[in-house]
FIVO-696331 format. One record per residue (C-alpha): residue number from 1; x, y, z. Coordinates in pm, whole numbers. Each point is the difference from the previous one (the first is absolute). Example, Ala and Ser with C-alpha at 12.3 -4.5 7.8 and 13.67 -1.06 7.14 Angstrom:
<recs>
+------+--------+--------+--------+
: resi :     px :     py :     pz :
+------+--------+--------+--------+
:    1 :   1230 :   -450 :    780 :
:    2 :    137 :    344 :    -66 :
+------+--------+--------+--------+
</recs>
This chain:
<recs>
+------+--------+--------+--------+
: resi :     px :     py :     pz :
+------+--------+--------+--------+
:    1 :  14646 :  13285 :   2302 :
:    2 :   -282 :    214 :   -142 :
:    3 :   -279 :    107 :    230 :
:    4 :   -309 :   -218 :    -21 :
:    5 :   -239 :    287 :     53 :
:    6 :      0 :    371 :     55 :
:    7 :   -250 :    100 :    266 :
:    8 :     20 :    368 :    -91 :
:    9 :   -129 :    -67 :   -352 :
:   10 :   -254 :   -263 :     94 :
:   11 :   -292 :    189 :    152 :
:   12 :   -318 :    -52 :   -190 :
:   13 :   -374 :     14 :     70 :
:   14 :     53 :     65 :    370 :
:   15 :    235 :   -291 :     53 :
:   16 :    344 :     26 :    154 :
:   17 :    267 :   -259 :    -68 :
:   18 :    115 :   -128 :    336 :
:   19 :    337 :   -171 :     41 :
:   20 :    -14 :   -350 :    141 :
:   21 :    363 :    -30 :    107 :
:   22 :    181 :   -329 :    -27 :
:   23 :    347 :    -21 :    156 :
:   24 :    242 :   -169 :    -39 :
:   25 :   -102 :   -218 :   -290 :
:   26 :    154 :   -224 :   -261 :
:   27 :    -74 :   -100 :   -356 :
:   28 :    144 :   -259 :   -232 :
:   29 :     73 :    142 :   -343 :
:   30 :    -19 :   -209 :   -313 :
:   31 :    335 :   -157 :    -80 :
:   32 :    143 :     76 :    346 :
:   33 :     15 :   -284 :    253 :
:   34 :     31 :    209 :    318 :
:   35 :   -255 :    209 :    187 :
:   36 :     60 :    373 :    -43 :
:   37 :    -89 :    220 :    301 :
:   38 :   -181 :    324 :    -68 :
:   39 :   -228 :    249 :    167 :
:   40 :   -336 :      0 :   -170 :
:   41 :   -283 :    250 :     24 :
:   42 :   -338 :   -115 :   -129 :
:   43 :   -279 :    255 :    -28 :
:   44 :   -365 :    -94 :     52 :
:   45 :   -319 :    198 :    -54 :
:   46 :   -172 :    122 :    316 :
:   47 :   -241 :    292 :      4 :
:   48 :    105 :    303 :    204 :
:   49 :    277 :   -166 :    203 :
:   50 :    362 :     82 :     79 :
:   51 :    286 :   -228 :    102 :
:   52 :    180 :    192 :    274 :
:   53 :     79 :   -179 :    326 :
:   54 :     16 :    339 :    172 :
:   55 :   -378 :     26 :    -36 :
:   56 :    -53 :   -304 :    222 :
:   57 :     49 :   -114 :    357 :
:   58 :    178 :   -332 :    -55 :
:   59 :      7 :   -305 :    226 :
:   60 :    147 :   -349 :     -7 :
:   61 :   -277 :   -259 :      3 :
:   62 :    146 :   -142 :    324 :
:   63 :    -65 :    333 :    180 :
:   64 :   -321 :     88 :    187 :
:   65 :   -275 :     56 :    -94 :
:   66 :     43 :   -263 :   -272 :
:   67 :   -103 :   -358 :     71 :
:   68 :    152 :   -294 :   -186 :
:   69 :   -195 :   -323 :    -39 :
:   70 :     73 :   -340 :   -151 :
:   71 :    376 :     -4 :     64 :
:   72 :    211 :   -185 :    258 :
:   73 :    288 :    248 :    -34 :
:   74 :    -20 :    375 :    -74 :
:   75 :    330 :    178 :     71 :
:   76 :     95 :    313 :   -194 :
:   77 :    351 :     18 :    148 :
:   78 :     84 :   -357 :   -104 :
:   79 :   -198 :     48 :   -322 :
:   80 :   -196 :   -317 :     64 :
:   81 :   -370 :    -50 :    -73 :
:   82 :    -69 :   -374 :     17 :
:   83 :   -312 :   -212 :     31 :
:   84 :    186 :   -286 :    172 :
:   85 :    210 :     -4 :    314 :
:   86 :    367 :    -97 :     -8 :
:   87 :    -60 :   -318 :    199 :
:   88 :   -242 :   -156 :   -249 :
:   89 :    228 :     96 :   -291 :
:   90 :    290 :   -170 :    177 :
:   91 :   -206 :   -315 :     45 :
:   92 :   -118 :     16 :   -361 :
:   93 :    277 :    143 :   -217 :
:   94 :   -218 :    -29 :   -311 :
:   95 :   -179 :    309 :    134 :
:   96 :    311 :    215 :     46 :
:   97 :    -86 :    211 :   -307 :
:   98 :   -378 :    -30 :    -13 :
:   99 :    -37 :     61 :    373 :
:  100 :    168 :    338 :    -40 :
:  101 :   -268 :    120 :   -237 :
:  102 :   -238 :    259 :    143 :
:  103 :   -305 :   -137 :   -183 :
:  104 :   -309 :     27 :    216 :
:  105 :    156 :    288 :    193 :
:  106 :   -203 :    317 :     35 :
:  107 :     45 :    352 :    137 :
:  108 :   -302 :    187 :    142 :
:  109 :    -56 :    355 :    119 :
:  110 :   -256 :    282 :     -6 :
:  111 :     51 :    336 :   -171 :
:  112 :   -189 :    287 :   -157 :
:  113 :    288 :     72 :   -238 :
:  114 :   -116 :     13 :   -361 :
:  115 :    338 :   -120 :   -124 :
:  116 :    193 :   -301 :    127 :
:  117 :    372 :    -14 :    -76 :
:  118 :    160 :   -346 :    -19 :
:  119 :    371 :    -80 :    -16 :
:  120 :     81 :   -371 :    -26 :
:  121 :    336 :   -181 :    -14 :
:  122 :     28 :   -357 :   -126 :
:  123 :    294 :   -240 :    -17 :
:  124 :    -72 :    -32 :   -371 :
:  125 :   -277 :    -24 :   -255 :
:  126 :     55 :   -336 :   -159 :
:  127 :   -195 :   -119 :   -299 :
:  128 :   -298 :   -229 :     58 :
:  129 :   -109 :   -127 :   -337 :
:  130 :   -371 :     -7 :     88 :
:  131 :    -33 :    309 :    219 :
:  132 :     50 :    367 :    -90 :
:  133 :    218 :    210 :    228 :
:  134 :   -312 :    151 :    155 :
:  135 :    -80 :   -346 :    136 :
:  136 :    344 :   -147 :     67 :
:  137 :    182 :    305 :    138 :
:  138 :   -281 :    244 :     70 :
:  139 :   -193 :    121 :    301 :
:  140 :   -354 :    132 :    -26 :
:  141 :   -230 :    208 :    216 :
:  142 :   -366 :     17 :    100 :
:  143 :   -216 :    269 :    162 :
:  144 :   -261 :   -112 :    250 :
:  145 :    -78 :   -335 :    158 :
:  146 :   -212 :   -305 :    -71 :
:  147 :   -209 :    -18 :   -315 :
:  148 :     11 :    380 :    -23 :
:  149 :    380 :      4 :    -52 :
:  150 :    102 :    157 :   -331 :
:  151 :    318 :    -40 :   -201 :
:  152 :    237 :    295 :     46 :
:  153 :    307 :    -77 :   -213 :
:  154 :    310 :   -211 :    -38 :
:  155 :    375 :     49 :      2 :
:  156 :    248 :   -225 :   -181 :
:  157 :    331 :     15 :   -186 :
:  158 :    -21 :     60 :   -373 :
:  159 :    294 :   -227 :    -84 :
:  160 :    130 :   -341 :    103 :
:  161 :    324 :      1 :    196 :
:  162 :    207 :   -223 :    228 :
:  163 :    125 :    305 :    190 :
:  164 :   -151 :    191 :    289 :
:  165 :   -257 :    246 :   -127 :
:  166 :   -196 :    290 :    152 :
:  167 :   -325 :    134 :   -144 :
:  168 :   -206 :    306 :     94 :
:  169 :   -357 :     84 :    -89 :
:  170 :   -300 :    203 :    116 :
:  171 :   -353 :   -132 :     32 :
:  172 :   -291 :    244 :      1 :
:  173 :   -325 :    -52 :    188 :
:  174 :   -326 :     94 :   -169 :
:  175 :   -193 :     91 :    314 :
:  176 :     84 :    239 :    281 :
:  177 :     -6 :    -87 :    369 :
:  178 :    154 :   -261 :    226 :
:  179 :     46 :   -341 :   -158 :
:  180 :    157 :   -331 :     90 :
:  181 :    286 :    -71 :   -240 :
:  182 :    128 :   -354 :    -53 :
:  183 :    319 :    -75 :   -192 :
:  184 :     49 :   -359 :   -120 :
:  185 :    371 :    -86 :     -9 :
:  186 :    173 :   -166 :   -299 :
:  187 :    -30 :   -369 :    -86 :
:  188 :    328 :   -116 :   -156 :
:  189 :    294 :    229 :     59 :
:  190 :    133 :     58 :    348 :
:  191 :   -105 :    327 :    159 :
:  192 :    290 :    192 :    158 :
:  193 :   -184 :    311 :    105 :
:  194 :   -303 :    221 :    -51 :
:  195 :    -78 :    358 :     88 :
:  196 :   -344 :    161 :     -8 :
:  197 :    -63 :    373 :    -18 :
:  198 :   -309 :    212 :     57 :
:  199 :    -45 :    363 :    -91 :
:  200 :    143 :    229 :    267 :
:  201 :   -265 :    111 :    246 :
:  202 :   -214 :   -307 :    -66 :
:  203 :   -139 :   -219 :    273 :
:  204 :    161 :   -343 :     31 :
:  205 :    -89 :   -250 :    270 :
:  206 :    -24 :   -367 :     84 :
:  207 :   -253 :   -212 :   -186 :
:  208 :   -258 :   -204 :    193 :
:  209 :     55 :   -371 :     44 :
:  210 :   -142 :   -235 :   -259 :
:  211 :   -360 :   -108 :     60 :
:  212 :    139 :   -354 :      8 :
:  213 :    307 :     54 :    217 :
:  214 :    127 :   -357 :     25 :
:  215 :    163 :    -68 :   -337 :
:  216 :   -113 :   -250 :   -260 :
:  217 :    293 :   -224 :    -95 :
:  218 :     28 :   -112 :   -363 :
:  219 :    238 :   -281 :    -99 :
:  220 :     43 :   -121 :   -355 :
:  221 :    154 :     32 :   -342 :
:  222 :    106 :    292 :   -219 :
:  223 :   -370 :     61 :    -62 :
:  224 :    -50 :     59 :    372 :
:  225 :    306 :    226 :    -16 :
:  226 :   -171 :    212 :   -264 :
:  227 :    136 :   -130 :   -329 :
:  228 :    -80 :    136 :   -250 :
:  229 :   -197 :    308 :    104 :
:  230 :     87 :    321 :   -184 :
:  231 :     39 :    171 :    340 :
:  232 :     10 :   -130 :    356 :
:  233 :   -344 :    127 :    100 :
:  234 :   -157 :   -220 :   -268 :
:  235 :    103 :   -333 :    157 :
:  236 :   -298 :   -189 :    137 :
:  237 :    146 :     -1 :    351 :
:  238 :     27 :    379 :    -11 :
:  239 :   -347 :     54 :   -144 :
:  240 :   -176 :   -233 :    242 :
:  241 :    172 :    144 :    307 :
:  242 :    -50 :    359 :   -120 :
:  243 :   -375 :    -62 :    -42 :
:  244 :    -13 :   -159 :    345 :
:  245 :    223 :    265 :    158 :
:  246 :    207 :   -290 :    134 :
:  247 :    365 :    -28 :     94 :
:  248 :    186 :   -288 :   -168 :
:  249 :    333 :   -166 :    -75 :
:  250 :     87 :   -132 :   -345 :
:  251 :    199 :   -324 :     20 :
:  252 :    -30 :    -83 :   -368 :
:  253 :    337 :   -118 :   -134 :
:  254 :     75 :    -39 :   -369 :
:  255 :     93 :   -363 :    -60 :
:  256 :     92 :    -61 :    364 :
:  257 :   -305 :    -54 :    222 :
:  258 :    -31 :   -380 :      8 :
:  259 :   -179 :    -73 :    322 :
:  260 :    313 :    -20 :    213 :
:  261 :    -52 :   -111 :    362 :
:  262 :    237 :    277 :    115 :
:  263 :   -222 :    262 :   -156 :
:  264 :   -312 :   -161 :    143 :
:  265 :    160 :     36 :    344 :
:  266 :     78 :    365 :    -79 :
:  267 :   -365 :     62 :    -86 :
:  268 :   -119 :   -197 :    303 :
:  269 :    215 :    210 :    234 :
:  270 :    -86 :    334 :   -162 :
:  271 :   -103 :    219 :    294 :
:  272 :   -336 :    127 :   -130 :
:  273 :   -214 :    -98 :   -295 :
:  274 :   -368 :     18 :    -89 :
:  275 :      6 :   -248 :   -290 :
:  276 :    243 :   -225 :   -184 :
:  277 :    -37 :    -42 :   -380 :
:  278 :    216 :   -244 :   -194 :
:  279 :     20 :   -100 :   -366 :
:  280 :    351 :   -125 :    -71 :
:  281 :    -92 :   -295 :   -225 :
:  282 :    145 :    185 :   -300 :
:  283 :    348 :    -37 :    148 :
:  284 :    -31 :   -367 :     95 :
:  285 :    219 :   -188 :   -248 :
:  286 :   -252 :   -286 :    -26 :
:  287 :   -342 :   -117 :    114 :
:  288 :    178 :   -244 :    231 :
:  289 :    196 :    281 :    164 :
:  290 :   -322 :    194 :     59 :
:  291 :   -161 :   -310 :    147 :
:  292 :    288 :    -47 :    244 :
:  293 :     13 :    365 :    112 :
:  294 :   -341 :    165 :    -21 :
:  295 :   -179 :   -177 :    286 :
:  296 :    311 :      2 :    219 :
:  297 :     41 :    375 :    -53 :
:  298 :   -356 :     53 :    119 :
:  299 :     40 :   -232 :    299 :
:  300 :    311 :    179 :    126 :
:  301 :   -186 :    332 :     -2 :
:  302 :   -322 :   -141 :    143 :
:  303 :    178 :   -170 :    293 :
:  304 :    120 :    335 :    137 :
:  305 :   -299 :    203 :   -121 :
:  306 :   -317 :   -204 :     62 :
:  307 :   -240 :    288 :    -68 :
:  308 :    183 :    176 :   -284 :
:  309 :   -209 :     25 :   -320 :
:  310 :    183 :   -169 :   -289 :
:  311 :    -91 :     47 :   -367 :
:  312 :    140 :   -247 :   -253 :
:  313 :     11 :    111 :   -364 :
:  314 :     95 :   -184 :   -317 :
:  315 :    178 :    175 :   -283 :
:  316 :   -202 :    199 :   -257 :
:  317 :    163 :   -127 :   -322 :
:  318 :   -161 :   -341 :     35 :
:  319 :    -23 :    -91 :   -369 :
:  320 :    338 :   -173 :     -9 :
:  321 :     95 :   -366 :     38 :
:  322 :      0 :   -116 :    362 :
:  323 :   -210 :    291 :    125 :
:  324 :   -301 :   -219 :     78 :
:  325 :    212 :   -235 :    211 :
:  326 :    149 :    293 :    193 :
:  327 :   -343 :    141 :     80 :
:  328 :    -99 :   -345 :    129 :
:  329 :    294 :      3 :    243 :
:  330 :   -102 :    336 :    144 :
:  331 :   -364 :   -105 :     23 :
:  332 :    108 :   -314 :    186 :
:  333 :    183 :    208 :    263 :
:  334 :   -311 :    213 :     41 :
:  335 :   -248 :   -290 :     12 :
:  336 :    207 :   -197 :    251 :
:  337 :     17 :    304 :    226 :
:  338 :   -377 :     46 :    -20 :
:  339 :    -63 :   -368 :     73 :
:  340 :    223 :     32 :    307 :
:  341 :   -230 :    275 :    128 :
:  342 :    200 :    305 :   -107 :
:  343 :   -243 :    288 :    -52 :
:  344 :    268 :    262 :    -67 :
:  345 :    112 :   -115 :   -345 :
:  346 :   -117 :    109 :   -348 :
:  347 :     81 :    -94 :   -359 :
:  348 :    -15 :    198 :   -327 :
:  349 :     33 :   -172 :   -337 :
:  350 :    228 :    216 :   -216 :
:  351 :   -151 :   -147 :   -315 :
:  352 :   -293 :    236 :     49 :
:  353 :    199 :    323 :     35 :
:  354 :     47 :    103 :   -364 :
:  355 :   -347 :    -95 :   -123 :
:  356 :    -75 :   -111 :   -354 :
:  357 :    -37 :    319 :   -203 :
:  358 :    346 :    141 :    -68 :
:  359 :    165 :   -274 :    205 :
:  360 :    313 :     -6 :   -214 :
:  361 :     34 :    378 :     32 :
:  362 :     59 :    -28 :    377 :
:  363 :    373 :    -82 :     -9 :
:  364 :    313 :    136 :   -164 :
:  365 :    153 :   -340 :    -73 :
:  366 :   -265 :   -263 :     61 :
:  367 :     94 :    -13 :    370 :
:  368 :     45 :    337 :    170 :
:  369 :   -306 :    227 :     25 :
:  370 :     -4 :    345 :   -153 :
:  371 :   -214 :    278 :    146 :
:  372 :   -318 :   -157 :   -139 :
:  373 :     90 :   -337 :    150 :
:  374 :     83 :    147 :    338 :
:  375 :   -322 :    201 :      4 :
:  376 :   -205 :   -312 :    -69 :
:  377 :    189 :   -185 :    274 :
:  378 :    -57 :    284 :    245 :
:  379 :   -371 :     15 :    -79 :
:  380 :    -36 :   -368 :     90 :
:  381 :    234 :     -5 :    301 :
:  382 :   -111 :    325 :    165 :
:  383 :   -354 :   -104 :    103 :
:  384 :    127 :   -331 :    138 :
:  385 :    265 :    164 :    218 :
:  386 :   -247 :    271 :    105 :
:  387 :   -247 :   -264 :    116 :
:  388 :    271 :   -201 :    177 :
:  389 :    124 :    300 :    195 :
:  390 :   -336 :    154 :     83 :
:  391 :   -293 :   -239 :    -36 :
:  392 :    200 :   -296 :    133 :
:  393 :    159 :    206 :    277 :
:  394 :    355 :    -41 :   -124 :
:  395 :     81 :    358 :     91 :
:  396 :    -92 :    -39 :    363 :
+------+--------+--------+--------+
</recs>
């Protein structure tokens, strides 16, 4: 197979072509029904950078000083990075695949290294018709914390494959000095391992705890899970919690979160949490199903957590048939709780998230938000959660 690029002949205007290695990979050729394994080298433009592991001190993300957040399981030896525990997946077999996703997982550390080397191994890089590989199989990074955090870069496969795949890339900081680095782990494809490297001789140490240490728990549909952001850091859950400098868990499940009592018990028994946010009405098969589950879900959690702040949200794509009736169900749960004297419950009407101007530009398919849609959601949800956790004392 002919080489895709020749790095030696590709230096121009101060740029160096840097190999983003993908191994092993597979492609399906036209007219051939089977997947053909190959080793693929894809070259990307990065200014003044080299791709030599020998230049870096390399660590597994499960080693000190790295901290992993948002996952129930993080085991490099077993190659398992899961957001759900085995016991809940055994109780609810519909989550056997989705629960093993690392979405919502993050890695944090501090370094003064100007270059950050990333090596990521996935179980595959399957096609998601509405999400590019940067969003479905990619990880991305940020420098700094809170509203001052800045995008650093992303890493993702360049091809779709059903086989295990390893990708390497270097991110380059723009400013010198010690910085907190956060890596958001992939949404769709199962993470099998990740290594992070810093330039030899650089300082690397443990990151401080989040300003909001007790995690926010999000439960909901594929939208909650981050579909269809172009990269994981653009999901509304990620943006809101990054701006707040808050830890969180993402329990959004594509097509599966339906207000199950077993999952309500899982949330109720979660050891620490600062806030619970739920918006699963998209996955309820009918208005009647939502009516029979939504209030019960809340009651199960409230019984064991009488002071826990709870935010109820309705879906953002509210222009479709039945949407008005679904919002009414959620409002009823909220209003009944308030009438019963509950002062720790809030409601957000998703119909207001996208606004009027450019409303139809906020999704990729009429349902799932794109980056614009998620940004508008985050801008509406962020101040509400901020006020709940601080002004209302929810972070006490």
